[in-house]
TORKOL-4160 file (C-alpha; in steps of 0.2 Angstrom, whole numbers, padded with zeros to 4 digits, m for minus):
467
<pt num="1" X="0459" Y="m0424" Z="0736"/>
<pt num="2" X="0462" Y="m0438" Z="0748"/>
<pt num="3" X="0479" Y="m0440" Z="0754"/>
<pt num="4" X="0479" Y="m0459" Z="0750"/>
<pt num="5" X="0475" Y="m0455" Z="0732"/>
<pt num="6" X="0493" Y="m0450" Z="0729"/>
<pt num="7" X="0499" Y="m0467" Z="0734"/>
<pt num="8" X="0487" Y="m0478" Z="0725"/>
<pt num="9" X="0479" Y="m0468" Z="0711"/>
<pt num="10" X="0484" Y="m0471" Z="0693"/>
<pt num="11" X="0500" Y="m0460" Z="0689"/>
<pt num="12" X="0494" Y="m0453" Z="0673"/>
<pt num="13" X="0477" Y="m0448" Z="0680"/>
<pt num="14" X="0486" Y="m0439" Z="0695"/>
<pt num="15" X="0498" Y="m0430" Z="0683"/>
<pt num="16" X="0483" Y="m0424" Z="0673"/>
<pt num="17" X="0474" Y="m0418" Z="0688"/>
<pt num="18" X="0489" Y="m0408" Z="0695"/>
<pt num="19" X="0498" Y="m0403" Z="0680"/>
<pt num="20" X="0485" Y="m0396" Z="0669"/>
<pt num="21" X="0479" Y="m0382" Z="0682"/>
<pt num="22" X="0498" Y="m0379" Z="0686"/>
<pt num="23" X="0502" Y="m0377" Z="0667"/>
<pt num="24" X="0488" Y="m0365" Z="0665"/>
<pt num="25" X="0494" Y="m0355" Z="0680"/>
<pt num="26" X="0512" Y="m0355" Z="0674"/>
<pt num="27" X="0507" Y="m0349" Z="0657"/>
<pt num="28" X="0495" Y="m0336" Z="0663"/>
<pt num="29" X="0509" Y="m0330" Z="0675"/>
<pt num="30" X="0521" Y="m0328" Z="0660"/>
<pt num="31" X="0508" Y="m0319" Z="0650"/>
<pt num="32" X="0509" Y="m0304" Z="0662"/>
<pt num="33" X="0525" Y="m0299" Z="0654"/>
<pt num="34" X="0522" Y="m0305" Z="0636"/>
<pt num="35" X="0505" Y="m0297" Z="0635"/>
<pt num="36" X="0513" Y="m0280" Z="0639"/>
<pt num="37" X="0526" Y="m0282" Z="0626"/>
<pt num="38" X="0513" Y="m0286" Z="0612"/>
<pt num="39" X="0503" Y="m0271" Z="0616"/>
<pt num="40" X="0518" Y="m0260" Z="0618"/>
<pt num="41" X="0524" Y="m0266" Z="0602"/>
<pt num="42" X="0509" Y="m0260" Z="0593"/>
<pt num="43" X="0509" Y="m0244" Z="0602"/>
<pt num="44" X="0518" Y="m0228" Z="0598"/>
<pt num="45" X="0532" Y="m0234" Z="0609"/>
<pt num="46" X="0535" Y="m0249" Z="0597"/>
<pt num="47" X="0552" Y="m0257" Z="0597"/>
<pt num="48" X="0559" Y="m0244" Z="0609"/>
<pt num="49" X="0546" Y="m0248" Z="0622"/>
<pt num="50" X="0549" Y="m0266" Z="0620"/>
<pt num="51" X="0568" Y="m0263" Z="0622"/>
<pt num="52" X="0564" Y="m0254" Z="0638"/>
<pt num="53" X="0553" Y="m0268" Z="0646"/>
<pt num="54" X="0567" Y="m0280" Z="0642"/>
<pt num="55" X="0579" Y="m0269" Z="0652"/>
<pt num="56" X="0567" Y="m0270" Z="0667"/>
<pt num="57" X="0562" Y="m0288" Z="0665"/>
<pt num="58" X="0577" Y="m0295" Z="0674"/>
<pt num="59" X="0571" Y="m0286" Z="0690"/>
<pt num="60" X="0554" Y="m0293" Z="0689"/>
<pt num="61" X="0562" Y="m0311" Z="0687"/>
<pt num="62" X="0572" Y="m0308" Z="0703"/>
<pt num="63" X="0556" Y="m0304" Z="0712"/>
<pt num="64" X="0548" Y="m0320" Z="0705"/>
<pt num="65" X="0564" Y="m0330" Z="0710"/>
<pt num="66" X="0563" Y="m0325" Z="0728"/>
<pt num="67" X="0545" Y="m0328" Z="0728"/>
<pt num="68" X="0548" Y="m0346" Z="0721"/>
<pt num="69" X="0562" Y="m0349" Z="0733"/>
<pt num="70" X="0550" Y="m0348" Z="0747"/>
<pt num="71" X="0534" Y="m0354" Z="0739"/>
<pt num="72" X="0542" Y="m0370" Z="0730"/>
<pt num="73" X="0553" Y="m0374" Z="0745"/>
<pt num="74" X="0538" Y="m0373" Z="0757"/>
<pt num="75" X="0528" Y="m0384" Z="0745"/>
<pt num="76" X="0541" Y="m0397" Z="0743"/>
<pt num="77" X="0543" Y="m0399" Z="0762"/>
<pt num="78" X="0524" Y="m0398" Z="0764"/>
<pt num="79" X="0522" Y="m0414" Z="0753"/>
<pt num="80" X="0536" Y="m0423" Z="0761"/>
<pt num="81" X="0528" Y="m0420" Z="0778"/>
<pt num="82" X="0512" Y="m0426" Z="0772"/>
<pt num="83" X="0519" Y="m0442" Z="0764"/>
<pt num="84" X="0528" Y="m0446" Z="0780"/>
<pt num="85" X="0512" Y="m0443" Z="0790"/>
<pt num="86" X="0521" Y="m0429" Z="0800"/>
<pt num="87" X="0507" Y="m0416" Z="0801"/>
<pt num="88" X="0513" Y="m0407" Z="0817"/>
<pt num="89" X="0525" Y="m0395" Z="0808"/>
<pt num="90" X="0514" Y="m0391" Z="0793"/>
<pt num="91" X="0506" Y="m0376" Z="0801"/>
<pt num="92" X="0523" Y="m0369" Z="0807"/>
<pt num="93" X="0529" Y="m0372" Z="0789"/>
<pt num="94" X="0516" Y="m0362" Z="0781"/>
<pt num="95" X="0516" Y="m0348" Z="0793"/>
<pt num="96" X="0535" Y="m0346" Z="0792"/>
<pt num="97" X="0533" Y="m0346" Z="0773"/>
<pt num="98" X="0521" Y="m0332" Z="0773"/>
<pt num="99" X="0532" Y="m0321" Z="0785"/>
<pt num="100" X="0547" Y="m0324" Z="0774"/>
<pt num="101" X="0537" Y="m0319" Z="0758"/>
<pt num="102" X="0532" Y="m0302" Z="0767"/>
<pt num="103" X="0550" Y="m0298" Z="0772"/>
<pt num="104" X="0557" Y="m0302" Z="0755"/>
<pt num="105" X="0543" Y="m0292" Z="0746"/>
<pt num="106" X="0546" Y="m0276" Z="0757"/>
<pt num="107" X="0565" Y="m0277" Z="0755"/>
<pt num="108" X="0564" Y="m0279" Z="0735"/>
<pt num="109" X="0552" Y="m0265" Z="0734"/>
<pt num="110" X="0563" Y="m0253" Z="0744"/>
<pt num="111" X="0578" Y="m0259" Z="0733"/>
<pt num="112" X="0569" Y="m0256" Z="0717"/>
<pt num="113" X="0563" Y="m0238" Z="0722"/>
<pt num="114" X="0579" Y="m0232" Z="0729"/>
<pt num="115" X="0592" Y="m0240" Z="0717"/>
<pt num="116" X="0582" Y="m0238" Z="0701"/>
<pt num="117" X="0596" Y="m0230" Z="0691"/>
<pt num="118" X="0609" Y="m0243" Z="0696"/>
<pt num="119" X="0596" Y="m0257" Z="0692"/>
<pt num="120" X="0594" Y="m0250" Z="0674"/>
<pt num="121" X="0612" Y="m0248" Z="0672"/>
<pt num="122" X="0616" Y="m0266" Z="0678"/>
<pt num="123" X="0603" Y="m0274" Z="0665"/>
<pt num="124" X="0609" Y="m0265" Z="0650"/>
<pt num="125" X="0601" Y="m0248" Z="0651"/>
<pt num="126" X="0611" Y="m0234" Z="0642"/>
<pt num="127" X="0607" Y="m0216" Z="0646"/>
<pt num="128" X="0613" Y="m0211" Z="0629"/>
<pt num="129" X="0597" Y="m0220" Z="0622"/>
<pt num="130" X="0586" Y="m0206" Z="0630"/>
<pt num="131" X="0569" Y="m0212" Z="0624"/>
<pt num="132" X="0572" Y="m0230" Z="0629"/>
<pt num="133" X="0580" Y="m0226" Z="0645"/>
<pt num="134" X="0566" Y="m0215" Z="0651"/>
<pt num="135" X="0553" Y="m0228" Z="0646"/>
<pt num="136" X="0562" Y="m0241" Z="0656"/>
<pt num="137" X="0563" Y="m0229" Z="0671"/>
<pt num="138" X="0545" Y="m0226" Z="0671"/>
<pt num="139" X="0541" Y="m0244" Z="0669"/>
<pt num="140" X="0552" Y="m0250" Z="0684"/>
<pt num="141" X="0546" Y="m0236" Z="0696"/>
<pt num="142" X="0528" Y="m0241" Z="0693"/>
<pt num="143" X="0531" Y="m0260" Z="0694"/>
<pt num="144" X="0540" Y="m0258" Z="0711"/>
<pt num="145" X="0523" Y="m0253" Z="0719"/>
<pt num="146" X="0515" Y="m0269" Z="0715"/>
<pt num="147" X="0530" Y="m0280" Z="0720"/>
<pt num="148" X="0523" Y="m0285" Z="0737"/>
<pt num="149" X="0507" Y="m0291" Z="0729"/>
<pt num="150" X="0516" Y="m0300" Z="0715"/>
<pt num="151" X="0529" Y="m0309" Z="0727"/>
<pt num="152" X="0517" Y="m0315" Z="0740"/>
<pt num="153" X="0503" Y="m0320" Z="0727"/>
<pt num="154" X="0515" Y="m0331" Z="0717"/>
<pt num="155" X="0523" Y="m0338" Z="0733"/>
<pt num="156" X="0506" Y="m0343" Z="0740"/>
<pt num="157" X="0501" Y="m0351" Z="0723"/>
<pt num="158" X="0513" Y="m0365" Z="0726"/>
<pt num="159" X="0507" Y="m0368" Z="0743"/>
<pt num="160" X="0489" Y="m0368" Z="0737"/>
<pt num="161" X="0493" Y="m0381" Z="0724"/>
<pt num="162" X="0502" Y="m0392" Z="0737"/>
<pt num="163" X="0487" Y="m0391" Z="0748"/>
<pt num="164" X="0477" Y="m0401" Z="0735"/>
<pt num="165" X="0469" Y="m0386" Z="0727"/>
<pt num="166" X="0477" Y="m0383" Z="0710"/>
<pt num="167" X="0462" Y="m0377" Z="0702"/>
<pt num="168" X="0460" Y="m0363" Z="0715"/>
<pt num="169" X="0478" Y="m0358" Z="0712"/>
<pt num="170" X="0475" Y="m0358" Z="0693"/>
<pt num="171" X="0459" Y="m0347" Z="0696"/>
<pt num="172" X="0469" Y="m0334" Z="0706"/>
<pt num="173" X="0482" Y="m0332" Z="0693"/>
<pt num="174" X="0470" Y="m0332" Z="0678"/>
<pt num="175" X="0459" Y="m0318" Z="0686"/>
<pt num="176" X="0475" Y="m0307" Z="0687"/>
<pt num="177" X="0480" Y="m0311" Z="0670"/>
<pt num="178" X="0463" Y="m0308" Z="0662"/>
<pt num="179" X="0463" Y="m0291" Z="0671"/>
<pt num="180" X="0480" Y="m0287" Z="0664"/>
<pt num="181" X="0475" Y="m0292" Z="0646"/>
<pt num="182" X="0459" Y="m0281" Z="0647"/>
<pt num="183" X="0467" Y="m0266" Z="0655"/>
<pt num="184" X="0482" Y="m0265" Z="0644"/>
<pt num="185" X="0474" Y="m0259" Z="0628"/>
<pt num="186" X="0463" Y="m0247" Z="0639"/>
<pt num="187" X="0478" Y="m0239" Z="0648"/>
<pt num="188" X="0490" Y="m0239" Z="0633"/>
<pt num="189" X="0478" Y="m0234" Z="0618"/>
<pt num="190" X="0463" Y="m0226" Z="0626"/>
<pt num="191" X="0471" Y="m0216" Z="0640"/>
<pt num="192" X="0487" Y="m0214" Z="0629"/>
<pt num="193" X="0498" Y="m0219" Z="0644"/>
<pt num="194" X="0510" Y="m0230" Z="0633"/>
<pt num="195" X="0523" Y="m0240" Z="0644"/>
<pt num="196" X="0516" Y="m0232" Z="0660"/>
<pt num="197" X="0499" Y="m0239" Z="0656"/>
<pt num="198" X="0506" Y="m0257" Z="0653"/>
<pt num="199" X="0514" Y="m0256" Z="0671"/>
<pt num="200" X="0498" Y="m0250" Z="0679"/>
<pt num="201" X="0488" Y="m0264" Z="0671"/>
<pt num="202" X="0501" Y="m0277" Z="0677"/>
<pt num="203" X="0501" Y="m0272" Z="0695"/>
<pt num="204" X="0481" Y="m0271" Z="0696"/>
<pt num="205" X="0481" Y="m0289" Z="0690"/>
<pt num="206" X="0494" Y="m0294" Z="0703"/>
<pt num="207" X="0484" Y="m0286" Z="0717"/>
<pt num="208" X="0469" Y="m0297" Z="0711"/>
<pt num="209" X="0479" Y="m0313" Z="0711"/>
<pt num="210" X="0485" Y="m0308" Z="0729"/>
<pt num="211" X="0468" Y="m0305" Z="0736"/>
<pt num="212" X="0461" Y="m0321" Z="0729"/>
<pt num="213" X="0476" Y="m0331" Z="0736"/>
<pt num="214" X="0474" Y="m0323" Z="0753"/>
<pt num="215" X="0456" Y="m0327" Z="0754"/>
<pt num="216" X="0461" Y="m0346" Z="0752"/>
<pt num="217" X="0466" Y="m0346" Z="0770"/>
<pt num="218" X="0448" Y="m0347" Z="0775"/>
<pt num="219" X="0446" Y="m0364" Z="0767"/>
<pt num="220" X="0463" Y="m0373" Z="0768"/>
<pt num="221" X="0463" Y="m0392" Z="0769"/>
<pt num="222" X="0479" Y="m0397" Z="0778"/>
<pt num="223" X="0485" Y="m0381" Z="0787"/>
<pt num="224" X="0479" Y="m0366" Z="0797"/>
<pt num="225" X="0488" Y="m0350" Z="0799"/>
<pt num="226" X="0490" Y="m0344" Z="0818"/>
<pt num="227" X="0500" Y="m0331" Z="0827"/>
<pt num="228" X="0510" Y="m0345" Z="0834"/>
<pt num="229" X="0514" Y="m0353" Z="0817"/>
<pt num="230" X="0521" Y="m0336" Z="0811"/>
<pt num="231" X="0535" Y="m0336" Z="0823"/>
<pt num="232" X="0550" Y="m0340" Z="0813"/>
<pt num="233" X="0559" Y="m0356" Z="0816"/>
<pt num="234" X="0577" Y="m0358" Z="0810"/>
<pt num="235" X="0577" Y="m0376" Z="0806"/>
<pt num="236" X="0561" Y="m0376" Z="0796"/>
<pt num="237" X="0565" Y="m0360" Z="0786"/>
<pt num="238" X="0583" Y="m0367" Z="0782"/>
<pt num="239" X="0575" Y="m0384" Z="0776"/>
<pt num="240" X="0562" Y="m0375" Z="0765"/>
<pt num="241" X="0574" Y="m0363" Z="0758"/>
<pt num="242" X="0586" Y="m0377" Z="0754"/>
<pt num="243" X="0572" Y="m0386" Z="0744"/>
<pt num="244" X="0567" Y="m0370" Z="0735"/>
<pt num="245" X="0585" Y="m0365" Z="0731"/>
<pt num="246" X="0584" Y="m0373" Z="0713"/>
<pt num="247" X="0569" Y="m0363" Z="0709"/>
<pt num="248" X="0578" Y="m0347" Z="0714"/>
<pt num="249" X="0593" Y="m0351" Z="0704"/>
<pt num="250" X="0583" Y="m0356" Z="0689"/>
<pt num="251" X="0575" Y="m0339" Z="0689"/>
<pt num="252" X="0591" Y="m0330" Z="0693"/>
<pt num="253" X="0600" Y="m0339" Z="0679"/>
<pt num="254" X="0587" Y="m0330" Z="0667"/>
<pt num="255" X="0592" Y="m0314" Z="0675"/>
<pt num="256" X="0611" Y="m0317" Z="0672"/>
<pt num="257" X="0607" Y="m0322" Z="0654"/>
<pt num="258" X="0597" Y="m0306" Z="0650"/>
<pt num="259" X="0609" Y="m0295" Z="0659"/>
<pt num="260" X="0625" Y="m0302" Z="0650"/>
<pt num="261" X="0616" Y="m0302" Z="0633"/>
<pt num="262" X="0610" Y="m0284" Z="0635"/>
<pt num="263" X="0627" Y="m0278" Z="0640"/>
<pt num="264" X="0635" Y="m0287" Z="0626"/>
<pt num="265" X="0623" Y="m0280" Z="0614"/>
<pt num="266" X="0627" Y="m0262" Z="0621"/>
<pt num="267" X="0645" Y="m0266" Z="0617"/>
<pt num="268" X="0645" Y="m0275" Z="0600"/>
<pt num="269" X="0628" Y="m0270" Z="0593"/>
<pt num="270" X="0635" Y="m0256" Z="0583"/>
<pt num="271" X="0650" Y="m0267" Z="0578"/>
<pt num="272" X="0639" Y="m0281" Z="0570"/>
<pt num="273" X="0633" Y="m0277" Z="0552"/>
<pt num="274" X="0617" Y="m0285" Z="0545"/>
<pt num="275" X="0616" Y="m0292" Z="0527"/>
<pt num="276" X="0609" Y="m0274" Z="0522"/>
<pt num="277" X="0625" Y="m0266" Z="0526"/>
<pt num="278" X="0618" Y="m0257" Z="0541"/>
<pt num="279" X="0623" Y="m0261" Z="0559"/>
<pt num="280" X="0610" Y="m0269" Z="0571"/>
<pt num="281" X="0613" Y="m0255" Z="0584"/>
<pt num="282" X="0607" Y="m0257" Z="0602"/>
<pt num="283" X="0588" Y="m0254" Z="0603"/>
<pt num="284" X="0584" Y="m0267" Z="0589"/>
<pt num="285" X="0593" Y="m0282" Z="0597"/>
<pt num="286" X="0587" Y="m0277" Z="0615"/>
<pt num="287" X="0569" Y="m0278" Z="0609"/>
<pt num="288" X="0572" Y="m0294" Z="0600"/>
<pt num="289" X="0581" Y="m0303" Z="0614"/>
<pt num="290" X="0567" Y="m0297" Z="0626"/>
<pt num="291" X="0554" Y="m0305" Z="0614"/>
<pt num="292" X="0564" Y="m0320" Z="0612"/>
<pt num="293" X="0566" Y="m0323" Z="0631"/>
<pt num="294" X="0547" Y="m0320" Z="0634"/>
<pt num="295" X="0543" Y="m0333" Z="0620"/>
<pt num="296" X="0556" Y="m0345" Z="0628"/>
<pt num="297" X="0547" Y="m0341" Z="0645"/>
<pt num="298" X="0531" Y="m0347" Z="0639"/>
<pt num="299" X="0538" Y="m0364" Z="0633"/>
<pt num="300" X="0548" Y="m0366" Z="0650"/>
<pt num="301" X="0532" Y="m0361" Z="0659"/>
<pt num="302" X="0523" Y="m0376" Z="0652"/>
<pt num="303" X="0537" Y="m0387" Z="0656"/>
<pt num="304" X="0539" Y="m0381" Z="0674"/>
<pt num="305" X="0520" Y="m0382" Z="0676"/>
<pt num="306" X="0520" Y="m0401" Z="0670"/>
<pt num="307" X="0535" Y="m0404" Z="0682"/>
<pt num="308" X="0527" Y="m0395" Z="0697"/>
<pt num="309" X="0511" Y="m0405" Z="0694"/>
<pt num="310" X="0522" Y="m0420" Z="0698"/>
<pt num="311" X="0529" Y="m0413" Z="0714"/>
<pt num="312" X="0515" Y="m0418" Z="0726"/>
<pt num="313" X="0515" Y="m0436" Z="0718"/>
<pt num="314" X="0534" Y="m0438" Z="0720"/>
<pt num="315" X="0535" Y="m0430" Z="0737"/>
<pt num="316" X="0522" Y="m0440" Z="0744"/>
<pt num="317" X="0528" Y="m0457" Z="0737"/>
<pt num="318" X="0546" Y="m0452" Z="0742"/>
<pt num="319" X="0540" Y="m0450" Z="0760"/>
<pt num="320" X="0530" Y="m0466" Z="0759"/>
<pt num="321" X="0546" Y="m0475" Z="0751"/>
<pt num="322" X="0536" Y="m0480" Z="0736"/>
<pt num="323" X="0550" Y="m0480" Z="0724"/>
<pt num="324" X="0541" Y="m0488" Z="0709"/>
<pt num="325" X="0528" Y="m0474" Z="0709"/>
<pt num="326" X="0542" Y="m0461" Z="0710"/>
<pt num="327" X="0550" Y="m0468" Z="0695"/>
<pt num="328" X="0534" Y="m0470" Z="0685"/>
<pt num="329" X="0530" Y="m0452" Z="0688"/>
<pt num="330" X="0547" Y="m0446" Z="0683"/>
<pt num="331" X="0546" Y="m0456" Z="0667"/>
<pt num="332" X="0529" Y="m0448" Z="0662"/>
<pt num="333" X="0534" Y="m0431" Z="0666"/>
<pt num="334" X="0551" Y="m0432" Z="0655"/>
<pt num="335" X="0541" Y="m0439" Z="0640"/>
<pt num="336" X="0528" Y="m0426" Z="0641"/>
<pt num="337" X="0541" Y="m0412" Z="0642"/>
<pt num="338" X="0552" Y="m0419" Z="0628"/>
<pt num="339" X="0536" Y="m0418" Z="0616"/>
<pt num="340" X="0533" Y="m0400" Z="0622"/>
<pt num="341" X="0551" Y="m0396" Z="0618"/>
<pt num="342" X="0551" Y="m0404" Z="0601"/>
<pt num="343" X="0535" Y="m0395" Z="0596"/>
<pt num="344" X="0542" Y="m0378" Z="0601"/>
<pt num="345" X="0558" Y="m0382" Z="0591"/>
<pt num="346" X="0548" Y="m0385" Z="0575"/>
<pt num="347" X="0538" Y="m0369" Z="0578"/>
<pt num="348" X="0554" Y="m0358" Z="0581"/>
<pt num="349" X="0563" Y="m0366" Z="0566"/>
<pt num="350" X="0548" Y="m0365" Z="0553"/>
<pt num="351" X="0538" Y="m0349" Z="0559"/>
<pt num="352" X="0550" Y="m0337" Z="0567"/>
<pt num="353" X="0543" Y="m0322" Z="0557"/>
<pt num="354" X="0526" Y="m0326" Z="0562"/>
<pt num="355" X="0530" Y="m0326" Z="0580"/>
<pt num="356" X="0540" Y="m0309" Z="0579"/>
<pt num="357" X="0526" Y="m0301" Z="0570"/>
<pt num="358" X="0514" Y="m0304" Z="0584"/>
<pt num="359" X="0524" Y="m0291" Z="0594"/>
<pt num="360" X="0522" Y="m0277" Z="0581"/>
<pt num="361" X="0523" Y="m0274" Z="0562"/>
<pt num="362" X="0532" Y="m0263" Z="0550"/>
<pt num="363" X="0549" Y="m0268" Z="0558"/>
<pt num="364" X="0565" Y="m0265" Z="0549"/>
<pt num="365" X="0574" Y="m0278" Z="0538"/>
<pt num="366" X="0588" Y="m0278" Z="0551"/>
<pt num="367" X="0575" Y="m0281" Z="0565"/>
<pt num="368" X="0567" Y="m0296" Z="0556"/>
<pt num="369" X="0584" Y="m0303" Z="0551"/>
<pt num="370" X="0591" Y="m0303" Z="0569"/>
<pt num="371" X="0574" Y="m0309" Z="0576"/>
<pt num="372" X="0575" Y="m0324" Z="0564"/>
<pt num="373" X="0593" Y="m0328" Z="0570"/>
<pt num="374" X="0588" Y="m0326" Z="0588"/>
<pt num="375" X="0573" Y="m0339" Z="0587"/>
<pt num="376" X="0582" Y="m0351" Z="0576"/>
<pt num="377" X="0599" Y="m0351" Z="0584"/>
<pt num="378" X="0597" Y="m0345" Z="0602"/>
<pt num="379" X="0582" Y="m0356" Z="0605"/>
<pt num="380" X="0588" Y="m0370" Z="0594"/>
<pt num="381" X="0592" Y="m0381" Z="0609"/>
<pt num="382" X="0575" Y="m0379" Z="0617"/>
<pt num="383" X="0572" Y="m0398" Z="0618"/>
<pt num="384" X="0587" Y="m0400" Z="0629"/>
<pt num="385" X="0582" Y="m0385" Z="0639"/>
<pt num="386" X="0565" Y="m0392" Z="0643"/>
<pt num="387" X="0572" Y="m0408" Z="0649"/>
<pt num="388" X="0585" Y="m0399" Z="0660"/>
<pt num="389" X="0572" Y="m0388" Z="0668"/>
<pt num="390" X="0561" Y="m0403" Z="0671"/>
<pt num="391" X="0575" Y="m0414" Z="0678"/>
<pt num="392" X="0580" Y="m0400" Z="0690"/>
<pt num="393" X="0562" Y="m0399" Z="0697"/>
<pt num="394" X="0561" Y="m0418" Z="0698"/>
<pt num="395" X="0577" Y="m0418" Z="0709"/>
<pt num="396" X="0570" Y="m0405" Z="0720"/>
<pt num="397" X="0554" Y="m0415" Z="0722"/>
<pt num="398" X="0564" Y="m0430" Z="0727"/>
<pt num="399" X="0572" Y="m0419" Z="0741"/>
<pt num="400" X="0589" Y="m0418" Z="0733"/>
<pt num="401" X="0591" Y="m0399" Z="0734"/>
<pt num="402" X="0610" Y="m0400" Z="0731"/>
<pt num="403" X="0609" Y="m0410" Z="0714"/>
<pt num="404" X="0594" Y="m0399" Z="0709"/>
<pt num="405" X="0604" Y="m0383" Z="0713"/>
<pt num="406" X="0619" Y="m0389" Z="0703"/>
<pt num="407" X="0608" Y="m0393" Z="0688"/>
<pt num="408" X="0599" Y="m0376" Z="0689"/>
<pt num="409" X="0616" Y="m0368" Z="0689"/>
<pt num="410" X="0624" Y="m0379" Z="0675"/>
<pt num="411" X="0615" Y="m0373" Z="0660"/>
<pt num="412" X="0613" Y="m0355" Z="0663"/>
<pt num="413" X="0628" Y="m0350" Z="0673"/>
<pt num="414" X="0642" Y="m0364" Z="0673"/>
<pt num="415" X="0641" Y="m0367" Z="0654"/>
<pt num="416" X="0631" Y="m0352" Z="0646"/>
<pt num="417" X="0639" Y="m0337" Z="0654"/>
<pt num="418" X="0657" Y="m0341" Z="0650"/>
<pt num="419" X="0653" Y="m0347" Z="0632"/>
<pt num="420" X="0643" Y="m0332" Z="0627"/>
<pt num="421" X="0656" Y="m0320" Z="0634"/>
<pt num="422" X="0670" Y="m0330" Z="0625"/>
<pt num="423" X="0661" Y="m0331" Z="0608"/>
<pt num="424" X="0656" Y="m0312" Z="0609"/>
<pt num="425" X="0674" Y="m0307" Z="0613"/>
<pt num="426" X="0682" Y="m0317" Z="0600"/>
<pt num="427" X="0669" Y="m0314" Z="0586"/>
<pt num="428" X="0664" Y="m0296" Z="0591"/>
<pt num="429" X="0647" Y="m0301" Z="0584"/>
<pt num="430" X="0630" Y="m0302" Z="0593"/>
<pt num="431" X="0625" Y="m0315" Z="0580"/>
<pt num="432" X="0639" Y="m0327" Z="0583"/>
<pt num="433" X="0636" Y="m0326" Z="0602"/>
<pt num="434" X="0619" Y="m0334" Z="0600"/>
<pt num="435" X="0627" Y="m0351" Z="0597"/>
<pt num="436" X="0633" Y="m0351" Z="0615"/>
<pt num="437" X="0615" Y="m0356" Z="0620"/>
<pt num="438" X="0615" Y="m0373" Z="0611"/>
<pt num="439" X="0632" Y="m0377" Z="0617"/>
<pt num="440" X="0626" Y="m0374" Z="0635"/>
<pt num="441" X="0610" Y="m0384" Z="0632"/>
<pt num="442" X="0620" Y="m0400" Z="0626"/>
<pt num="443" X="0633" Y="m0399" Z="0641"/>
<pt num="444" X="0619" Y="m0396" Z="0654"/>
<pt num="445" X="0608" Y="m0410" Z="0647"/>
<pt num="446" X="0623" Y="m0423" Z="0649"/>
<pt num="447" X="0625" Y="m0416" Z="0667"/>
<pt num="448" X="0606" Y="m0418" Z="0671"/>
<pt num="449" X="0605" Y="m0436" Z="0665"/>
<pt num="450" X="0621" Y="m0440" Z="0676"/>
<pt num="451" X="0613" Y="m0432" Z="0691"/>
<pt num="452" X="0596" Y="m0441" Z="0689"/>
<pt num="453" X="0604" Y="m0458" Z="0687"/>
<pt num="454" X="0614" Y="m0455" Z="0703"/>
<pt num="455" X="0598" Y="m0450" Z="0712"/>
<pt num="456" X="0589" Y="m0466" Z="0705"/>
<pt num="457" X="0602" Y="m0477" Z="0712"/>
<pt num="458" X="0600" Y="m0468" Z="0729"/>
<pt num="459" X="0582" Y="m0470" Z="0730"/>
<pt num="460" X="0582" Y="m0488" Z="0725"/>
<pt num="461" X="0590" Y="m0492" Z="0741"/>
<pt num="462" X="0574" Y="m0486" Z="0750"/>
<pt num="463" X="0565" Y="m0501" Z="0742"/>
<pt num="464" X="0577" Y="m0514" Z="0748"/>
<pt num="465" X="0572" Y="m0524" Z="0764"/>
<pt num="466" X="0581" Y="m0518" Z="0780"/>
<pt num="467" X="0592" Y="m0531" Z="0788"/>
């Protein structure tokens, strides 16, 4: 990739070049968790095992959140430096990012291993559900050993993409995911390791991704890691973190959603009666919500991949003050993500049972009933969600960290959290509370359009002749 290409090449061709590898990388990364759930669902652990992984899932998302905080923040600043032809700080930026990733990975590994009980309790684990709780504890403990490889590998992935090597970043992620897919059935079914086997297969894949990403340092295009570059610089770290804050919040918002939903399920699951006259209980909705969030994650991964693919284009042309190319890129990305959201909505509304049966068969009537509600209602605003997530990343790419952060908070925290708590408290029903997602989607979409319009007016001034 020649740097000049970002300022002159056809926008549609650039988006295709950067987004396709990025989309594949994001989907493959999301498959780490969804593949585990599929194989666990077909194992002897079944729905109980899936409920257990749903309890642990928020902690893995927290790890990814901090990885993207550094990785995406460094990538955004990297592109802005290149666009402005300011290459002196590039080495320092990448070196500082690597050091921050190492520090964060060690800290989270320590927290996960020392405070495992508190983590499970926080995310809806109930010691009274003995089998589920034990599965969750086993899964969390093993996953923690792979966190340093996962966090550093995912963080470097964003840097590699921004350095003009999206295919290499894709390759690193794919190798890890393929390893996970191959090893899952071996450990789960052949070695009879159940949930523990899924966790071991996952960390082996993460180690492979990490090793391939580290090897990239021998063939970088625009930066070089040195001892000097790894000495932390406050101003560079602060700027990179501010630009990556939206990515952090986007992921942490998922954690908040799952944590609150899981705890509300624990409180109202036995109070909500299915059409069969039997209560949904706790394990069934926990398993279903976990599956729902993983399916949701696949769609959002595609959207984020498309949006991140536009980040180098937007960042470069923002630095070069080429406003028209920035606007054209944003238009293309929003149209693509609208189509993705519409397609996902049709699948969720028409084929919910088909999706659920991928994660195991012989499910109870209550299980299938709640699963249908979850896909049709909880994910009913997926079109708006896709555009919200896309606009947040676009604002981040334009260097507007504050607006990006506000939008990242809007859907999942500002609107969703109070709405789901309120609907659950009033109705005492885990079915009624699902409608809160659509309400939050609509309100956050309006917020996103408003913030993007404000930013549009701001960047238009860049193209005006200076007096």
